[in-house]
Jmol script that loads the backbone (N, CA, C; Angstrom):
load data "model"
ATOM      1  N   MET A   1       9.224   5.001 127.793  1.00  0.00           N
ATOM      2  CA  MET A   1       9.746   3.919 127.016  1.00  0.00           C
ATOM      3  C   MET A   1      10.334   4.495 125.730  1.00  0.00           C
ATOM      4  N   THR A   2      11.562   4.104 125.432  1.00  0.00           N
ATOM      5  CA  THR A   2      12.241   4.554 124.226  1.00  0.00           C
ATOM      6  C   THR A   2      12.309   3.400 123.242  1.00  0.00           C
ATOM      7  N   MET A   3      12.013   3.723 121.980  1.00  0.00           N
ATOM      8  CA  MET A   3      12.038   2.691 120.945  1.00  0.00           C
ATOM      9  C   MET A   3      13.080   3.071 119.896  1.00  0.00           C
ATOM     10  N   THR A   4      13.902   2.112 119.503  1.00  0.00           N
ATOM     11  CA  THR A   4      14.915   2.350 118.478  1.00  0.00           C
ATOM     12  C   THR A   4      14.392   1.812 117.155  1.00  0.00           C
ATOM     13  N   VAL A   5      14.441   2.687 116.149  1.00  0.00           N
ATOM     14  CA  VAL A   5      13.974   2.298 114.824  1.00  0.00           C
ATOM     15  C   VAL A   5      15.205   1.996 113.965  1.00  0.00           C
ATOM     16  N   PRO A   6      15.209   0.846 113.299  1.00  0.00           N
ATOM     17  CA  PRO A   6      16.372   0.553 112.465  1.00  0.00           C
ATOM     18  C   PRO A   6      16.511   1.566 111.338  1.00  0.00           C
ATOM     19  N   ALA A   7      17.741   1.793 110.962  1.00  0.00           N
ATOM     20  CA  ALA A   7      18.016   2.754 109.883  1.00  0.00           C
ATOM     21  C   ALA A   7      17.356   2.290 108.588  1.00  0.00           C
ATOM     22  N   GLN A   8      16.953   3.271 107.832  1.00  0.00           N
ATOM     23  CA  GLN A   8      16.361   2.957 106.532  1.00  0.00           C
ATOM     24  C   GLN A   8      17.426   2.360 105.625  1.00  0.00           C
ATOM     25  N   ARG A   9      17.073   1.345 104.909  1.00  0.00           N
ATOM     26  CA  ARG A   9      17.997   0.756 103.948  1.00  0.00           C
ATOM     27  C   ARG A   9      17.675   1.287 102.574  1.00  0.00           C
ATOM     28  N   ARG A  10      18.738   1.495 101.815  1.00  0.00           N
ATOM     29  CA  ARG A  10      18.538   1.907 100.427  1.00  0.00           C
ATOM     30  C   ARG A  10      17.978   0.730  99.650  1.00  0.00           C
ATOM     31  N   ALA A  11      17.188   1.055  98.667  1.00  0.00           N
ATOM     32  CA  ALA A  11      16.671   0.007  97.792  1.00  0.00           C
ATOM     33  C   ALA A  11      17.845  -0.620  97.058  1.00  0.00           C
ATOM     34  N   PRO A  12      17.840  -1.934  96.901  1.00  0.00           N
ATOM     35  CA  PRO A  12      18.963  -2.556  96.198  1.00  0.00           C
ATOM     36  C   PRO A  12      19.008  -2.110  94.738  1.00  0.00           C
ATOM     37  N   LEU A  13      20.233  -1.983  94.240  1.00  0.00           N
ATOM     38  CA  LEU A  13      20.398  -1.603  92.840  1.00  0.00           C
ATOM     39  C   LEU A  13      19.968  -2.750  91.939  1.00  0.00           C
ATOM     40  N   PRO A  14      19.438  -2.409  90.786  1.00  0.00           N
ATOM     41  CA  PRO A  14      19.100  -3.481  89.846  1.00  0.00           C
ATOM     42  C   PRO A  14      20.378  -4.162  89.341  1.00  0.00           C
ATOM     43  N   ALA A  15      20.212  -5.328  88.778  1.00  0.00           N
ATOM     44  CA  ALA A  15      21.355  -6.067  88.230  1.00  0.00           C
ATOM     45  C   ALA A  15      22.066  -5.208  87.188  1.00  0.00           C
ATOM     46  N   PRO A  16      23.384  -5.372  87.040  1.00  0.00           N
ATOM     47  CA  PRO A  16      24.142  -4.520  86.106  1.00  0.00           C
ATOM     48  C   PRO A  16      23.561  -4.471  84.703  1.00  0.00           C
ATOM     49  N   GLU A  17      23.061  -5.597  84.205  1.00  0.00           N
ATOM     50  CA  GLU A  17      22.529  -5.597  82.842  1.00  0.00           C
ATOM     51  C   GLU A  17      21.254  -4.767  82.701  1.00  0.00           C
ATOM     52  N   TRP A  18      20.660  -4.391  83.820  1.00  0.00           N
ATOM     53  CA  TRP A  18      19.442  -3.560  83.779  1.00  0.00           C
ATOM     54  C   TRP A  18      19.729  -2.093  84.059  1.00  0.00           C
ATOM     55  N   ARG A  19      20.972  -1.729  84.363  1.00  0.00           N
ATOM     56  CA  ARG A  19      21.311  -0.338  84.708  1.00  0.00           C
ATOM     57  C   ARG A  19      21.595   0.532  83.501  1.00  0.00           C
ATOM     58  N   GLY A  20      21.805  -0.056  82.352  1.00  0.00           N
ATOM     59  CA  GLY A  20      22.111   0.723  81.159  1.00  0.00           C
ATOM     60  C   GLY A  20      23.194   0.039  80.352  1.00  0.00           C
ATOM     61  N   ARG A  21      23.620   0.702  79.292  1.00  0.00           N
ATOM     62  CA  ARG A  21      24.635   0.141  78.401  1.00  0.00           C
ATOM     63  C   ARG A  21      25.860   1.024  78.372  1.00  0.00           C
ATOM     64  N   THR A  22      26.974   0.406  78.128  1.00  0.00           N
ATOM     65  CA  THR A  22      28.206   1.138  77.862  1.00  0.00           C
ATOM     66  C   THR A  22      28.638   0.751  76.460  1.00  0.00           C
ATOM     67  N   GLU A  23      28.801   1.739  75.616  1.00  0.00           N
ATOM     68  CA  GLU A  23      29.248   1.484  74.254  1.00  0.00           C
ATOM     69  C   GLU A  23      30.625   2.086  74.055  1.00  0.00           C
ATOM     70  N   VAL A  24      31.482   1.358  73.390  1.00  0.00           N
ATOM     71  CA  VAL A  24      32.827   1.835  73.078  1.00  0.00           C
ATOM     72  C   VAL A  24      32.867   2.107  71.579  1.00  0.00           C
ATOM     73  N   ALA A  25      33.182   3.331  71.220  1.00  0.00           N
ATOM     74  CA  ALA A  25      33.203   3.738  69.811  1.00  0.00           C
ATOM     75  C   ALA A  25      34.391   3.114  69.082  1.00  0.00           C
ATOM     76  N   ASP A  26      34.211   2.926  67.786  1.00  0.00           N
ATOM     77  CA  ASP A  26      35.278   2.384  66.939  1.00  0.00           C
ATOM     78  C   ASP A  26      36.567   3.183  67.090  1.00  0.00           C
ATOM     79  N   ARG A  27      36.450   4.501  67.101  1.00  0.00           N
ATOM     80  CA  ARG A  27      37.664   5.332  67.149  1.00  0.00           C
ATOM     81  C   ARG A  27      38.389   5.218  68.490  1.00  0.00           C
ATOM     82  N   VAL A  28      37.657   4.877  69.558  1.00  0.00           N
ATOM     83  CA  VAL A  28      38.308   4.668  70.853  1.00  0.00           C
ATOM     84  C   VAL A  28      39.165   3.402  70.798  1.00  0.00           C
ATOM     85  N   VAL A  29      38.621   2.341  70.226  1.00  0.00           N
ATOM     86  CA  VAL A  29      39.391   1.103  70.064  1.00  0.00           C
ATOM     87  C   VAL A  29      40.613   1.371  69.189  1.00  0.00           C
ATOM     88  N   SER A  30      40.415   2.142  68.126  1.00  0.00           N
ATOM     89  CA  SER A  30      41.505   2.484  67.220  1.00  0.00           C
ATOM     90  C   SER A  30      42.615   3.229  67.958  1.00  0.00           C
ATOM     91  N   LYS A  31      42.244   4.203  68.752  1.00  0.00           N
ATOM     92  CA  LYS A  31      43.245   5.011  69.470  1.00  0.00           C
ATOM     93  C   LYS A  31      43.987   4.168  70.505  1.00  0.00           C
ATOM     94  N   ILE A  32      43.270   3.338  71.249  1.00  0.00           N
ATOM     95  CA  ILE A  32      43.911   2.474  72.241  1.00  0.00           C
ATOM     96  C   ILE A  32      44.887   1.524  71.545  1.00  0.00           C
ATOM     97  N   ALA A  33      44.472   0.950  70.422  1.00  0.00           N
ATOM     98  CA  ALA A  33      45.331   0.017  69.684  1.00  0.00           C
ATOM     99  C   ALA A  33      46.590   0.714  69.182  1.00  0.00           C
ATOM    100  N   CYS A  34      46.458   1.932  68.663  1.00  0.00           N
ATOM    101  CA  CYS A  34      47.626   2.671  68.157  1.00  0.00           C
ATOM    102  C   CYS A  34      48.597   3.005  69.279  1.00  0.00           C
ATOM    103  N   VAL A  35      48.084   3.452  70.407  1.00  0.00           N
ATOM    104  CA  VAL A  35      48.952   3.780  71.542  1.00  0.00           C
ATOM    105  C   VAL A  35      49.642   2.516  72.054  1.00  0.00           C
ATOM    106  N   ALA A  36      48.899   1.422  72.146  1.00  0.00           N
ATOM    107  CA  ALA A  36      49.471   0.160  72.619  1.00  0.00           C
ATOM    108  C   ALA A  36      50.566  -0.324  71.671  1.00  0.00           C
ATOM    109  N   ALA A  37      50.334  -0.227  70.371  1.00  0.00           N
ATOM    110  CA  ALA A  37      51.335  -0.657  69.392  1.00  0.00           C
ATOM    111  C   ALA A  37      52.607   0.175  69.519  1.00  0.00           C
ATOM    112  N   ALA A  38      52.458   1.457  69.767  1.00  0.00           N
ATOM    113  CA  ALA A  38      53.623   2.338  69.894  1.00  0.00           C
ATOM    114  C   ALA A  38      54.441   2.018  71.151  1.00  0.00           C
ATOM    115  N   GLU A  39      53.850   1.308  72.106  1.00  0.00           N
ATOM    116  CA  GLU A  39      54.570   0.922  73.325  1.00  0.00           C
ATOM    117  C   GLU A  39      55.555  -0.231  73.092  1.00  0.00           C
ATOM    118  N   VAL A  40      55.429  -0.923  71.973  1.00  0.00           N
ATOM    119  CA  VAL A  40      56.356  -2.015  71.647  1.00  0.00           C
ATOM    120  C   VAL A  40      57.664  -1.377  71.179  1.00  0.00           C
ATOM    121  N   PRO A  41      58.797  -1.707  71.804  1.00  0.00           N
ATOM    122  CA  PRO A  41      60.048  -0.990  71.554  1.00  0.00           C
ATOM    123  C   PRO A  41      60.507  -0.922  70.093  1.00  0.00           C
ATOM    124  N   GLU A  42      60.280  -1.958  69.312  1.00  0.00           N
ATOM    125  CA  GLU A  42      60.768  -1.967  67.930  1.00  0.00           C
ATOM    126  C   GLU A  42      59.896  -1.170  66.967  1.00  0.00           C
ATOM    127  N   VAL A  43      58.732  -0.742  67.420  1.00  0.00           N
ATOM    128  CA  VAL A  43      57.806  -0.010  66.544  1.00  0.00           C
ATOM    129  C   VAL A  43      58.216   1.457  66.495  1.00  0.00           C
ATOM    130  N   ARG A  44      58.387   1.974  65.281  1.00  0.00           N
ATOM    131  CA  ARG A  44      58.784   3.369  65.084  1.00  0.00           C
ATOM    132  C   ARG A  44      57.602   4.285  64.799  1.00  0.00           C
ATOM    133  N   ASP A  45      56.595   3.782  64.092  1.00  0.00           N
ATOM    134  CA  ASP A  45      55.435   4.602  63.747  1.00  0.00           C
ATOM    135  C   ASP A  45      54.223   3.690  63.614  1.00  0.00           C
ATOM    136  N   VAL A  46      53.068   4.214  64.003  1.00  0.00           N
ATOM    137  CA  VAL A  46      51.817   3.461  63.902  1.00  0.00           C
ATOM    138  C   VAL A  46      50.770   4.356  63.271  1.00  0.00           C
ATOM    139  N   GLN A  47      50.047   3.814  62.327  1.00  0.00           N
ATOM    140  CA  GLN A  47      48.943   4.528  61.694  1.00  0.00           C
ATOM    141  C   GLN A  47      47.725   3.605  61.677  1.00  0.00           C
ATOM    142  N   PRO A  48      46.556   4.155  61.980  1.00  0.00           N
ATOM    143  CA  PRO A  48      45.352   3.324  61.854  1.00  0.00           C
ATOM    144  C   PRO A  48      45.111   3.015  60.382  1.00  0.00           C
ATOM    145  N   ARG A  49      44.602   1.848  60.110  1.00  0.00           N
ATOM    146  CA  ARG A  49      44.341   1.461  58.731  1.00  0.00           C
ATOM    147  C   ARG A  49      42.880   1.068  58.622  1.00  0.00           C
ATOM    148  N   GLY A  50      42.046   2.039  58.322  1.00  0.00           N
ATOM    149  CA  GLY A  50      40.641   1.756  58.120  1.00  0.00           C
ATOM    150  C   GLY A  50      40.362   1.444  56.665  1.00  0.00           C
ATOM    151  N   LEU A  51      39.216   0.897  56.447  1.00  0.00           N
ATOM    152  CA  LEU A  51      38.775   0.673  55.075  1.00  0.00           C
ATOM    153  C   LEU A  51      38.431   2.020  54.457  1.00  0.00           C
ATOM    154  N   PRO A  52      38.359   2.132  53.138  1.00  0.00           N
ATOM    155  CA  PRO A  52      38.097   3.432  52.511  1.00  0.00           C
ATOM    156  C   PRO A  52      36.841   4.129  53.035  1.00  0.00           C
ATOM    157  N   TRP A  53      35.844   3.376  53.417  1.00  0.00           N
ATOM    158  CA  TRP A  53      34.600   4.007  53.890  1.00  0.00           C
ATOM    159  C   TRP A  53      34.545   4.133  55.409  1.00  0.00           C
ATOM    160  N   THR A  54      35.599   3.695  56.110  1.00  0.00           N
ATOM    161  CA  THR A  54      35.648   3.847  57.566  1.00  0.00           C
ATOM    162  C   THR A  54      36.953   4.533  57.950  1.00  0.00           C
ATOM    163  N   PRO A  55      36.881   5.656  58.645  1.00  0.00           N
ATOM    164  CA  PRO A  55      38.097   6.378  59.003  1.00  0.00           C
ATOM    165  C   PRO A  55      38.854   5.775  60.178  1.00  0.00           C
ATOM    166  N   SER A  56      38.307   4.754  60.810  1.00  0.00           N
ATOM    167  CA  SER A  56      38.902   4.194  62.012  1.00  0.00           C
ATOM    168  C   SER A  56      39.533   2.836  61.746  1.00  0.00           C
ATOM    169  N   ALA A  57      40.552   2.507  62.519  1.00  0.00           N
ATOM    170  CA  ALA A  57      41.199   1.203  62.406  1.00  0.00           C
ATOM    171  C   ALA A  57      40.480   0.162  63.243  1.00  0.00           C
ATOM    172  N   GLY A  58      39.575   0.590  64.100  1.00  0.00           N
ATOM    173  CA  GLY A  58      38.850  -0.336  64.961  1.00  0.00           C
ATOM    174  C   GLY A  58      37.395  -0.436  64.553  1.00  0.00           C
ATOM    175  N   GLU A  59      36.873  -1.635  64.617  1.00  0.00           N
ATOM    176  CA  GLU A  59      35.455  -1.857  64.360  1.00  0.00           C
ATOM    177  C   GLU A  59      34.899  -2.678  65.512  1.00  0.00           C
ATOM    178  N   VAL A  60      33.867  -2.159  66.157  1.00  0.00           N
ATOM    179  CA  VAL A  60      33.260  -2.842  67.289  1.00  0.00           C
ATOM    180  C   VAL A  60      31.949  -3.469  66.843  1.00  0.00           C
ATOM    181  N   HIS A  61      31.801  -4.744  67.199  1.00  0.00           N
ATOM    182  CA  HIS A  61      30.572  -5.485  66.909  1.00  0.00           C
ATOM    183  C   HIS A  61      30.174  -6.198  68.196  1.00  0.00           C
ATOM    184  N   GLY A  62      29.273  -5.590  68.956  1.00  0.00           N
ATOM    185  CA  GLY A  62      28.878  -6.180  70.237  1.00  0.00           C
ATOM    186  C   GLY A  62      30.027  -6.124  71.217  1.00  0.00           C
ATOM    187  N   ASP A  63      30.455  -7.299  71.691  1.00  0.00           N
ATOM    188  CA  ASP A  63      31.576  -7.339  72.636  1.00  0.00           C
ATOM    189  C   ASP A  63      32.877  -7.776  71.957  1.00  0.00           C
ATOM    190  N   GLN A  64      32.911  -7.662  70.632  1.00  0.00           N
ATOM    191  CA  GLN A  64      34.097  -8.032  69.873  1.00  0.00           C
ATOM    192  C   GLN A  64      34.599  -6.849  69.053  1.00  0.00           C
ATOM    193  N   ALA A  65      35.900  -6.883  68.746  1.00  0.00           N
ATOM    194  CA  ALA A  65      36.501  -5.806  67.962  1.00  0.00           C
ATOM    195  C   ALA A  65      37.462  -6.389  66.923  1.00  0.00           C
ATOM    196  N   VAL A  66      37.553  -5.682  65.811  1.00  0.00           N
ATOM    197  CA  VAL A  66      38.521  -5.979  64.756  1.00  0.00           C
ATOM    198  C   VAL A  66      39.412  -4.747  64.633  1.00  0.00           C
ATOM    199  N   VAL A  67      40.719  -4.943  64.553  1.00  0.00           N
ATOM    200  CA  VAL A  67      41.664  -3.824  64.498  1.00  0.00           C
ATOM    201  C   VAL A  67      42.604  -4.020  63.312  1.00  0.00           C
ATOM    202  N   ARG A  68      42.879  -2.909  62.607  1.00  0.00           N
ATOM    203  CA  ARG A  68      43.824  -2.922  61.484  1.00  0.00           C
ATOM    204  C   ARG A  68      44.832  -1.796  61.689  1.00  0.00           C
ATOM    205  N   LEU A  69      46.123  -2.149  61.641  1.00  0.00           N
ATOM    206  CA  LEU A  69      47.175  -1.158  61.871  1.00  0.00           C
ATOM    207  C   LEU A  69      48.253  -1.243  60.797  1.00  0.00           C
ATOM    208  N   ASN A  70      48.822  -0.088  60.460  1.00  0.00           N
ATOM    209  CA  ASN A  70      50.038   0.007  59.650  1.00  0.00           C
ATOM    210  C   ASN A  70      51.160   0.391  60.602  1.00  0.00           C
ATOM    211  N   VAL A  71      52.265  -0.343  60.559  1.00  0.00           N
ATOM    212  CA  VAL A  71      53.371  -0.024  61.458  1.00  0.00           C
ATOM    213  C   VAL A  71      54.689   0.041  60.702  1.00  0.00           C
ATOM    214  N   SER A  72      55.564   0.890  61.208  1.00  0.00           N
ATOM    215  CA  SER A  72      56.934   0.973  60.735  1.00  0.00           C
ATOM    216  C   SER A  72      57.799   0.384  61.847  1.00  0.00           C
ATOM    217  N   VAL A  73      58.733  -0.479  61.479  1.00  0.00           N
ATOM    218  CA  VAL A  73      59.514  -1.231  62.459  1.00  0.00           C
ATOM    219  C   VAL A  73      60.989  -0.884  62.312  1.00  0.00           C
ATOM    220  N   ALA A  74      61.697  -0.865  63.438  1.00  0.00           N
ATOM    221  CA  ALA A  74      63.133  -0.585  63.437  1.00  0.00           C
ATOM    222  C   ALA A  74      63.893  -1.699  62.742  1.00  0.00           C
ATOM    223  N   TYR A  75      64.949  -1.317  62.038  1.00  0.00           N
ATOM    224  CA  TYR A  75      65.827  -2.284  61.375  1.00  0.00           C
ATOM    225  C   TYR A  75      66.934  -2.638  62.333  1.00  0.00           C
ATOM    226  N   PRO A  76      67.329  -3.827  62.484  1.00  0.00           N
ATOM    227  CA  PRO A  76      67.014  -5.089  61.837  1.00  0.00           C
ATOM    228  C   PRO A  76      66.138  -5.999  62.694  1.00  0.00           C
ATOM    229  N   ALA A  77      65.107  -5.486  63.293  1.00  0.00           N
ATOM    230  CA  ALA A  77      64.233  -6.291  64.151  1.00  0.00           C
ATOM    231  C   ALA A  77      63.588  -7.434  63.358  1.00  0.00           C
ATOM    232  N   PRO A  78      63.485  -8.614  63.960  1.00  0.00           N
ATOM    233  CA  PRO A  78      62.850  -9.742  63.279  1.00  0.00           C
ATOM    234  C   PRO A  78      61.332  -9.508  63.191  1.00  0.00           C
ATOM    235  N   LEU A  79      60.818  -9.380  61.983  1.00  0.00           N
ATOM    236  CA  LEU A  79      59.434  -8.964  61.782  1.00  0.00           C
ATOM    237  C   LEU A  79      58.412  -9.927  62.378  1.00  0.00           C
ATOM    238  N   HIS A  80      58.636 -11.223  62.270  1.00  0.00           N
ATOM    239  CA  HIS A  80      57.694 -12.184  62.849  1.00  0.00           C
ATOM    240  C   HIS A  80      57.617 -12.037  64.362  1.00  0.00           C
ATOM    241  N   ALA A  81      58.753 -11.854  64.995  1.00  0.00           N
ATOM    242  CA  ALA A  81      58.778 -11.694  66.449  1.00  0.00           C
ATOM    243  C   ALA A  81      58.100 -10.387  66.864  1.00  0.00           C
ATOM    244  N   VAL A  82      58.351  -9.322  66.114  1.00  0.00           N
ATOM    245  CA  VAL A  82      57.718  -8.036  66.417  1.00  0.00           C
ATOM    246  C   VAL A  82      56.200  -8.152  66.238  1.00  0.00           C
ATOM    247  N   ALA A  83      55.764  -8.798  65.175  1.00  0.00           N
ATOM    248  CA  ALA A  83      54.329  -8.980  64.932  1.00  0.00           C
ATOM    249  C   ALA A  83      53.682  -9.771  66.065  1.00  0.00           C
ATOM    250  N   ALA A  84      54.350 -10.801  66.554  1.00  0.00           N
ATOM    251  CA  ALA A  84      53.812 -11.599  67.663  1.00  0.00           C
ATOM    252  C   ALA A  84      53.680 -10.756  68.929  1.00  0.00           C
ATOM    253  N   ARG A  85      54.715  -9.945  69.234  1.00  0.00           N
ATOM    254  CA  ARG A  85      54.650  -9.063  70.409  1.00  0.00           C
ATOM    255  C   ARG A  85      53.554  -8.018  70.251  1.00  0.00           C
ATOM    256  N   LEU A  86      53.464  -7.449  69.051  1.00  0.00           N
ATOM    257  CA  LEU A  86      52.415  -6.461  68.774  1.00  0.00           C
ATOM    258  C   LEU A  86      51.038  -7.065  69.011  1.00  0.00           C
ATOM    259  N   ARG A  87      50.813  -8.229  68.446  1.00  0.00           N
ATOM    260  CA  ARG A  87      49.520  -8.900  68.571  1.00  0.00           C
ATOM    261  C   ARG A  87      49.154  -9.118  70.039  1.00  0.00           C
ATOM    262  N   GLU A  88      50.092  -9.690  70.778  1.00  0.00           N
ATOM    263  CA  GLU A  88      49.849  -9.978  72.188  1.00  0.00           C
ATOM    264  C   GLU A  88      49.570  -8.707  72.987  1.00  0.00           C
ATOM    265  N   HIS A  89      50.400  -7.685  72.778  1.00  0.00           N
ATOM    266  CA  HIS A  89      50.286  -6.453  73.560  1.00  0.00           C
ATOM    267  C   HIS A  89      49.015  -5.667  73.217  1.00  0.00           C
ATOM    268  N   VAL A  90      48.742  -5.493  71.938  1.00  0.00           N
ATOM    269  CA  VAL A  90      47.567  -4.711  71.520  1.00  0.00           C
ATOM    270  C   VAL A  90      46.279  -5.404  71.962  1.00  0.00           C
ATOM    271  N   ILE A  91      46.194  -6.706  71.761  1.00  0.00           N
ATOM    272  CA  ILE A  91      44.984  -7.440  72.160  1.00  0.00           C
ATOM    273  C   ILE A  91      44.768  -7.341  73.668  1.00  0.00           C
ATOM    274  N   ALA A  92      45.835  -7.489  74.448  1.00  0.00           N
ATOM    275  CA  ALA A  92      45.714  -7.394  75.911  1.00  0.00           C
ATOM    276  C   ALA A  92      45.300  -5.995  76.350  1.00  0.00           C
ATOM    277  N   ARG A  93      45.888  -4.961  75.734  1.00  0.00           N
ATOM    278  CA  ARG A  93      45.553  -3.578  76.103  1.00  0.00           C
ATOM    279  C   ARG A  93      44.102  -3.232  75.788  1.00  0.00           C
ATOM    280  N   VAL A  94      43.668  -3.585  74.591  1.00  0.00           N
ATOM    281  CA  VAL A  94      42.284  -3.289  74.201  1.00  0.00           C
ATOM    282  C   VAL A  94      41.327  -4.014  75.141  1.00  0.00           C
ATOM    283  N   ALA A  95      41.604  -5.265  75.447  1.00  0.00           N
ATOM    284  CA  ALA A  95      40.742  -6.034  76.350  1.00  0.00           C
ATOM    285  C   ALA A  95      40.722  -5.423  77.747  1.00  0.00           C
ATOM    286  N   ALA A  96      41.894  -5.048  78.262  1.00  0.00           N
ATOM    287  CA  ALA A  96      41.972  -4.492  79.614  1.00  0.00           C
ATOM    288  C   ALA A  96      41.246  -3.159  79.725  1.00  0.00           C
ATOM    289  N   GLN A  97      41.336  -2.335  78.698  1.00  0.00           N
ATOM    290  CA  GLN A  97      40.755  -1.000  78.790  1.00  0.00           C
ATOM    291  C   GLN A  97      39.299  -0.926  78.352  1.00  0.00           C
ATOM    292  N   THR A  98      38.854  -1.856  77.535  1.00  0.00           N
ATOM    293  CA  THR A  98      37.484  -1.760  77.021  1.00  0.00           C
ATOM    294  C   THR A  98      36.607  -2.947  77.387  1.00  0.00           C
ATOM    295  N   GLY A  99      37.210  -4.068  77.732  1.00  0.00           N
ATOM    296  CA  GLY A  99      36.444  -5.275  77.984  1.00  0.00           C
ATOM    297  C   GLY A  99      36.058  -6.001  76.705  1.00  0.00           C
ATOM    298  N   LEU A 100      36.525  -5.496  75.565  1.00  0.00           N
ATOM    299  CA  LEU A 100      36.201  -6.115  74.284  1.00  0.00           C
ATOM    300  C   LEU A 100      37.199  -7.225  73.962  1.00  0.00           C
ATOM    301  N   HIS A 101      36.732  -8.213  73.226  1.00  0.00           N
ATOM    302  CA  HIS A 101      37.582  -9.307  72.767  1.00  0.00           C
ATOM    303  C   HIS A 101      37.984  -9.007  71.326  1.00  0.00           C
ATOM    304  N   VAL A 102      39.295  -8.845  71.086  1.00  0.00           N
ATOM    305  CA  VAL A 102      39.774  -8.591  69.734  1.00  0.00           C
ATOM    306  C   VAL A 102      39.806  -9.928  68.995  1.00  0.00           C
ATOM    307  N   THR A 103      38.931 -10.065  68.012  1.00  0.00           N
ATOM    308  CA  THR A 103      38.838 -11.320  67.270  1.00  0.00           C
ATOM    309  C   THR A 103      39.788 -11.348  66.081  1.00  0.00           C
ATOM    310  N   ARG A 104      40.214 -10.173  65.650  1.00  0.00           N
ATOM    311  CA  ARG A 104      41.125 -10.101  64.501  1.00  0.00           C
ATOM    312  C   ARG A 104      41.981  -8.848  64.631  1.00  0.00           C
ATOM    313  N   LEU A 105      43.287  -9.004  64.415  1.00  0.00           N
ATOM    314  CA  LEU A 105      44.219  -7.881  64.417  1.00  0.00           C
ATOM    315  C   LEU A 105      45.077  -8.004  63.168  1.00  0.00           C
ATOM    316  N   ASP A 106      44.814  -7.134  62.196  1.00  0.00           N
ATOM    317  CA  ASP A 106      45.587  -7.120  60.954  1.00  0.00           C
ATOM    318  C   ASP A 106      46.724  -6.115  61.092  1.00  0.00           C
ATOM    319  N   ILE A 107      47.937  -6.583  60.873  1.00  0.00           N
ATOM    320  CA  ILE A 107      49.117  -5.720  60.965  1.00  0.00           C
ATOM    321  C   ILE A 107      49.782  -5.687  59.589  1.00  0.00           C
ATOM    322  N   THR A 108      49.939  -4.487  59.048  1.00  0.00           N
ATOM    323  CA  THR A 108      50.683  -4.312  57.805  1.00  0.00           C
ATOM    324  C   THR A 108      51.963  -3.571  58.150  1.00  0.00           C
ATOM    325  N   MET A 109      53.085  -4.194  57.877  1.00  0.00           N
ATOM    326  CA  MET A 109      54.368  -3.544  58.124  1.00  0.00           C
ATOM    327  C   MET A 109      54.717  -2.762  56.868  1.00  0.00           C
ATOM    328  N   THR A 110      54.679  -1.450  56.994  1.00  0.00           N
ATOM    329  CA  THR A 110      54.809  -0.570  55.838  1.00  0.00           C
ATOM    330  C   THR A 110      56.225  -0.078  55.589  1.00  0.00           C
ATOM    331  N   ASP A 111      57.088  -0.183  56.601  1.00  0.00           N
ATOM    332  CA  ASP A 111      58.442   0.357  56.436  1.00  0.00           C
ATOM    333  C   ASP A 111      59.353  -0.226  57.510  1.00  0.00           C
ATOM    334  N   VAL A 112      60.633  -0.277  57.203  1.00  0.00           N
ATOM    335  CA  VAL A 112      61.652  -0.567  58.206  1.00  0.00           C
ATOM    336  C   VAL A 112      62.639   0.578  58.169  1.00  0.00           C
ATOM    337  N   GLY A 113      63.088   0.965  59.305  1.00  0.00           N
ATOM    338  CA  GLY A 113      64.010   2.098  59.334  1.00  0.00           C
ATOM    339  C   GLY A 113      64.399   2.433  60.745  1.00  0.00           C
ATOM    340  N   GLY A 114      65.387   3.257  60.878  1.00  0.00           N
ATOM    341  CA  GLY A 114      65.872   3.614  62.203  1.00  0.00           C
ATOM    342  C   GLY A 114      66.550   2.413  62.841  1.00  0.00           C
ATOM    343  N   ASP A 115      67.396   2.653  63.769  1.00  0.00           N
ATOM    344  CA  ASP A 115      68.113   1.555  64.425  1.00  0.00           C
ATOM    345  C   ASP A 115      67.404   1.168  65.702  1.00  0.00           C
ATOM    346  N   LEU A 116      67.635  -0.058  66.116  1.00  0.00           N
ATOM    347  CA  LEU A 116      67.116  -0.510  67.396  1.00  0.00           C
ATOM    348  C   LEU A 116      67.793   0.282  68.499  1.00  0.00           C
ATOM    349  N   PRO A 117      67.077   0.534  69.570  1.00  0.00           N
ATOM    350  CA  PRO A 117      67.694   1.280  70.691  1.00  0.00           C
ATOM    351  C   PRO A 117      68.803   0.522  71.351  1.00  0.00           C
TER     352      PRO A 117
END
end "model"
wireframe off; spacefill off
backbone 0.3
color backbone group
C-alpha cells in the first residue's frame, strides 16, 4: 500500500504591519522632489531649500512630507502656470516613489532666465 503525503505548506507570513518598518529619510524626499521639479520643461535650475538648521528640503513626519524648493524658471514662462505644474508633478512623484503624502510644497522662484525651448 502506497500513501501520498501532502506537501508541506509554508507558514503564512504575518500581516505587513507586523513585518517591520520602512522609513524614508528627509534627504531622499528632497532628492526625489528636486529631480521631479527639474523634469518640468520651464524649470532651469532647482535647489533644495532647507531651514538653517536642516540641510534638506524635505521633512518627513510619519506618512506625510513637507518640501521646500528654490527654482529658476525660463523667461517668459507664466510663473503661476509653472508653479501649478511643479506642484502637481512633484507631489505625484514623491507619492509614487515613497508612498508619502506631501502636505505642503513651498516653491520660491529665485530667478528667471534662459529662453523657453
